[in-house]
Structure formats: structure tokens, C-alpha cells
DOFILUM-452144 format. One record per residue: y, z, x of N, C-alpha, C, O in turn; residue in one letter. Coordinates in steps of 0.2 Angstrom, whole numbers. Layout:
BEGIN
n.Y; n.Z; n.X; ca.Y; ca.Z; ca.X; c.Y; c.Z; c.X; o.Y; o.Z; o.X; code
Y; Z; X; Y; Z; X; Y; Z; X; Y; Z; X; A
...
***
This chain:
BEGIN
n.Y; n.Z; n.X; ca.Y; ca.Z; ca.X; c.Y; c.Z; c.X; o.Y; o.Z; o.X; code
-244; -350; -77; -238; -352; -81; -232; -353; -77; -230; -349; -72; M
-229; -360; -79; -223; -364; -76; -217; -359; -82; -218; -356; -87; S
-211; -360; -78; -206; -357; -81; -203; -360; -89; -200; -358; -93; D
-208; -368; -89; -207; -370; -95; -211; -369; -100; -209; -371; -105; E
-217; -367; -98; -221; -365; -101; -222; -358; -104; -225; -356; -109; E
-216; -353; -100; -216; -346; -100; -210; -347; -107; -211; -345; -112; R
-206; -350; -105; -199; -351; -110; -203; -353; -118; -202; -349; -124; K
-207; -358; -118; -209; -359; -124; -214; -354; -128; -215; -355; -134; L
-219; -349; -123; -222; -346; -126; -217; -340; -129; -218; -338; -135; Y
-210; -336; -125; -208; -333; -126; -204; -335; -134; -201; -331; -137; D
-203; -341; -135; -199; -343; -142; -206; -343; -147; -205; -341; -153; I
-214; -346; -146; -216; -347; -151; -219; -338; -153; -221; -337; -159; L
-218; -334; -147; -222; -328; -148; -218; -323; -144; -220; -321; -139; F
-211; -320; -147; -208; -316; -145; -209; -308; -145; -205; -305; -141; P
-214; -304; -149; -216; -300; -150; -222; -297; -141; -228; -296; -142; N
-221; -296; -139; -228; -298; -134; -230; -291; -133; -235; -290; -130; D
-226; -287; -135; -227; -278; -133; -231; -274; -137; -235; -270; -135; N
-230; -277; -144; -236; -276; -149; -242; -280; -149; -242; -286; -150; N
-246; -277; -149; -253; -281; -147; -255; -283; -154; -258; -288; -154; H
-253; -280; -161; -254; -281; -166; -251; -285; -173; -252; -286; -179; Y
-246; -287; -167; -241; -291; -170; -243; -299; -172; -246; -303; -168; H
-240; -301; -180; -245; -305; -180; -238; -314; -178; -232; -315; -179; V
-243; -318; -176; -238; -323; -176; -243; -329; -179; -249; -330; -180; N
-236; -334; -180; -238; -338; -183; -233; -343; -180; -227; -343; -179; Y
-240; -351; -178; -236; -356; -176; -239; -364; -178; -244; -365; -182; A
-236; -369; -178; -239; -375; -180; -241; -379; -173; -238; -379; -168; Y
-246; -383; -174; -249; -388; -170; -249; -396; -172; -250; -398; -177; F
-248; -398; -167; -247; -408; -170; -249; -408; -166; -250; -404; -162; S
-250; -416; -168; -255; -422; -161; -261; -421; -158; -263; -424; -152; G
-264; -418; -162; -271; -419; -161; -276; -421; -165; -274; -423; -171; G
-281; -423; -163; -285; -427; -166; -290; -421; -173; -290; -415; -172; S
-294; -424; -178; -298; -421; -181; -304; -419; -177; -308; -415; -180; M
-305; -423; -170; -311; -420; -166; -310; -416; -162; -314; -413; -159; R
-302; -416; -160; -301; -410; -157; -301; -404; -160; -303; -399; -157; A
-299; -403; -167; -299; -398; -170; -304; -395; -174; -304; -391; -178; L
-308; -399; -172; -318; -399; -173; -319; -393; -168; -320; -388; -170; S
-317; -396; -157; -316; -393; -155; -315; -385; -153; -319; -381; -151; I
-309; -385; -155; -306; -381; -157; -309; -374; -161; -310; -368; -159; L
-310; -376; -167; -315; -372; -172; -323; -370; -168; -326; -365; -169; K
-325; -373; -163; -332; -373; -161; -328; -367; -155; -331; -362; -156; S
-323; -368; -151; -323; -364; -147; -320; -355; -150; -322; -349; -148; K
-316; -357; -155; -315; -349; -158; -323; -345; -161; -324; -339; -162; I
-327; -350; -163; -333; -346; -166; -335; -342; -162; -335; -336; -163; K
-336; -346; -156; -340; -344; -149; -336; -337; -146; -338; -333; -142; K
-328; -337; -149; -325; -333; -143; -324; -324; -149; -326; -324; -155; S
-322; -321; -145; -320; -312; -147; -313; -314; -154; -314; -311; -159; Y
-310; -317; -153; -304; -319; -156; -304; -320; -162; -308; -324; -162; I
-301; -319; -168; -303; -323; -176; -295; -325; -178; -293; -323; -183; E
-292; -331; -173; -285; -334; -177; -288; -336; -183; -294; -336; -184; P
-284; -336; -186; -284; -341; -194; -280; -346; -192; -274; -346; -191; I
-285; -352; -193; -282; -359; -194; -283; -364; -203; -288; -365; -206; I
-276; -366; -203; -275; -368; -212; -273; -376; -208; -268; -377; -206; V
-278; -379; -209; -276; -388; -209; -271; -389; -212; -269; -385; -216; E
-268; -393; -209; -260; -399; -212; -263; -403; -217; -268; -406; -215; D
-261; -403; -221; -264; -409; -228; -261; -416; -225; -263; -421; -226; E
-256; -413; -223; -251; -421; -222; -252; -424; -215; -251; -430; -215; V
-254; -420; -210; -254; -424; -204; -262; -422; -202; -264; -417; -203; N
-266; -425; -200; -271; -427; -199; -272; -423; -191; -268; -423; -186; E
-278; -419; -191; -277; -416; -183; -273; -409; -185; -275; -403; -184; G
-269; -410; -186; -263; -402; -187; -264; -397; -188; -269; -397; -192; S
-261; -392; -187; -264; -385; -192; -258; -380; -190; -253; -381; -186; F
-259; -375; -194; -254; -367; -194; -259; -365; -191; -265; -367; -192; F
-258; -359; -186; -260; -352; -185; -259; -347; -185; -255; -346; -180; A
-262; -341; -188; -262; -336; -187; -265; -331; -183; -271; -329; -184; R
-262; -329; -178; -264; -325; -171; -262; -320; -168; -257; -321; -165; V
-264; -313; -168; -262; -307; -165; -260; -309; -158; -261; -314; -155; L
-255; -304; -158; -252; -305; -151; -259; -302; -146; -261; -307; -143; Q
-262; -299; -144; -265; -297; -140; -270; -303; -139; -275; -303; -135; K
-269; -308; -143; -277; -314; -146; -272; -319; -142; -275; -324; -140; D
-266; -320; -142; -263; -325; -140; -263; -329; -133; -263; -336; -134; V
-265; -327; -127; -266; -332; -122; -274; -333; -123; -275; -339; -121; D
-277; -330; -124; -283; -332; -125; -282; -340; -128; -283; -345; -124; L
-280; -339; -136; -280; -345; -139; -276; -350; -135; -279; -355; -133; F
-271; -348; -134; -265; -356; -129; -270; -358; -125; -270; -365; -125; L
-277; -355; -121; -280; -356; -115; -287; -361; -119; -290; -366; -117; A
-287; -359; -126; -291; -364; -130; -286; -371; -133; -287; -377; -131; M
-281; -369; -137; -278; -375; -136; -277; -381; -130; -279; -386; -130; V
-272; -379; -125; -269; -381; -122; -274; -388; -118; -271; -392; -117; E
-280; -388; -117; -285; -393; -116; -286; -398; -122; -287; -404; -120; P
-285; -397; -127; -284; -402; -131; -277; -407; -133; -276; -412; -137; L
-273; -404; -130; -265; -408; -130; -263; -408; -135; -261; -414; -137; K
-261; -401; -139; -258; -402; -146; -252; -400; -142; -251; -397; -137; Y
-247; -402; -148; -240; -398; -146; -239; -393; -150; -241; -393; -155; N
-236; -390; -147; -234; -382; -150; -227; -381; -154; -222; -381; -150; Q
-226; -381; -158; -218; -380; -163; -219; -372; -166; -224; -369; -168; L
-213; -371; -165; -211; -365; -166; -210; -366; -175; -210; -372; -177; K
-208; -361; -178; -209; -362; -186; -203; -360; -188; -203; -354; -189; I
-197; -364; -190; -189; -360; -192; -191; -355; -196; -195; -357; -200; P
-186; -348; -196; -189; -344; -198; -185; -344; -208; -184; -339; -212; N
-184; -352; -208; -181; -351; -217; -188; -353; -220; -189; -353; -226; R
-194; -355; -216; -201; -358; -220; -204; -351; -219; -209; -351; -223; Y
-203; -345; -216; -207; -341; -214; -209; -337; -219; -211; -332; -216; M
-209; -337; -225; -209; -333; -231; -215; -338; -233; -220; -336; -236; S
-213; -344; -233; -218; -350; -236; -226; -350; -232; -231; -353; -235; K
-225; -347; -226; -230; -349; -218; -234; -340; -222; -240; -339; -222; I
-232; -338; -222; -236; -331; -223; -239; -332; -233; -245; -331; -235; K
-235; -333; -236; -238; -335; -241; -245; -340; -240; -251; -338; -243; V
-243; -345; -237; -250; -349; -236; -256; -345; -231; -261; -348; -230; L
-255; -339; -228; -258; -335; -227; -261; -329; -230; -264; -324; -229; F
-257; -330; -235; -260; -323; -238; -258; -318; -238; -260; -313; -241; E
-250; -317; -233; -248; -311; -230; -243; -309; -234; -239; -313; -237; D
-242; -303; -235; -236; -299; -238; -229; -298; -236; -224; -297; -240; S
-230; -297; -230; -224; -295; -227; -219; -303; -226; -213; -302; -223; N
***
């Protein structure tokens, strides 16, 4: 992992020590085909991230991933050329509602 990738990883997933910490991220720039490929990869894996498609931007999605699964999830996303975006804290409560998380 390059220094630039590591910095982005640390921003997106700051609680690396807690394996059951829930991470939220937004991925954009992909196509519907890329999203279908990602969903297929997830079904064939042992990880269980939750994907919610963005209704406005086709091919984009929100993800809820446990810390222990982050590396594998990012490895699945990387070849699909998505842009990873950190969700600003001011929107985090709305994102948690989207995933039906109470905290």
C-alpha cells in the first residue's frame, strides 16, 4: 500500500484496532456493471458488508463494513476504479439511519 493509499485508508477507516468497529464510506465513479461485479464478489466471499445504492448517482453506493473486513472489501473495490469518499461527520447520523443503525 502506497503512502497516499495508507493516508486515505486512515481517513476512511480510523479505528483500525477495533475489529468490530463499523465503518461507513461512499464510493462513486463506478458503473452499474461495476456495482454488479462487486455484489457478485461479495456474495462469493465470507465478508458481509452492507451496500446501499445511491439513488441519485448511478453506480455509486454507500457501504457499511466491519473493520476486520475492510482490507478485503477495499481489495474487491480497487480494480473497479471507484473513488472512495469520506462521509463528513455532519451527515453521519443520516447515514446511520440509512443503514438502520441506532448509534
